N, C-alpha and C positions, 0 to 999 in steps of 0.2 A: 504494500500500500504506500502511496506517495504522501508526502507532507500535505500537499493540497487536498488530496482525497480525505485524509484523516481529519483535517480541521474543517472541512466543508459541513460536517454535521455535528461537531462537538459543541459543548457549552462555551459561551463567550469568555468566561473567566479562565479557561484552560490555556489558551495560547500565550497570554502575558506571563503566566507562571512558567510555562515551558521556555519561553524566550529568556527569562531571567536565569533559569537553571542552565540552559544551553550556553548563554554568554559566559557564565562563570566557568563552566567546564572547558569551553573552547579557548578561553584565555590561558588555560593550563597546557593545552596541546590537543592532538587529534582525538576526536570522539566519534564512535560509530553510533548512529541513531537509527533505530528500527521503529517504524510506525505499524502497529497491529490493531486489530479491532478492540482489544482490551486496554490498550494504553501505549505508552512510548517507552522503549527500552534504550538506555544509554550505556554504551560499552566501551571498554578499552582492554582488549584481551578478554576479560571477564566482565560481567555486569557490574556497573558502578551504582546505578539507580534505575528506578522505574517511576513513571508518572501515570497514575490511574485517575481518570476523570470521575468525579462524584457530582451530585446535584449542586452543592454549594461550595465545593472546594476541589482541589486536586490532591490526591494522596501521593506523597513522595515516599517511595520505598527506597531506603538508603542502606547499602550493604557496607558495613564497617568491620575492621578487624577486632573491635572491642565494643562493649556496650557503653552507651552514653545516655544522659538524661537531658531533657529539654521540655519546656512548657507545652510545646506543640506536638510532642510524641504522644500518640493516642492509643497505641496498642502495646501490649507486653512485648518487650524486646526478646526476639527469638534467635537461638543459635541456628546456623544453617551452613553446613560444609566449611567449618572453620571461620566463618564470619558471623556477624550479628545483623539481623534485619530490624530496622527501625522504620516505623510508619509515622509520617508527619503530615498533618493537614495544612495545606497552604491555600488561603483564600485569595491572595493577591501577591504580586511580586515583592512587596514590602515585607511580607512574612519571612522571606529568605534573609534572615539576619546574619550577623557576623559568625555566630556559632554554627549555623547550618552551612554557610559558605565554607567555613573551615572544615567541617565534616565531609562536605562534597569533595574538597581538595584531598582529604585523607583517603576517601573511598577511591578517588581517581588514581592516586599514587599506589594504593594497595592492589588495584586491578591492573597491574602492569601488563603490557602487551606481550 
């Protein structure tokens, strides 16, 4: 699925959140982006993060080498193949604060190509 096809039917709040996440990751280096019917997969060798559209927010699934805590983490942090899955609800690009950007950087570096 292409980026245009994906965003043709998604909620309006999804694209600005995606653009903020993509801009941060692409500033670090190359990112492979896959658009699927269930969401957007961001990879660098392994999966860095996933964006899943919800009615009022975008769920950012962030894969880190360690568990962390944040006010926007909405699910129990789960271990997964040597990493930890964190789910953060982002309603707008401004929700991507300094902590979350730092963890995106950490996830990017941990998912080496």
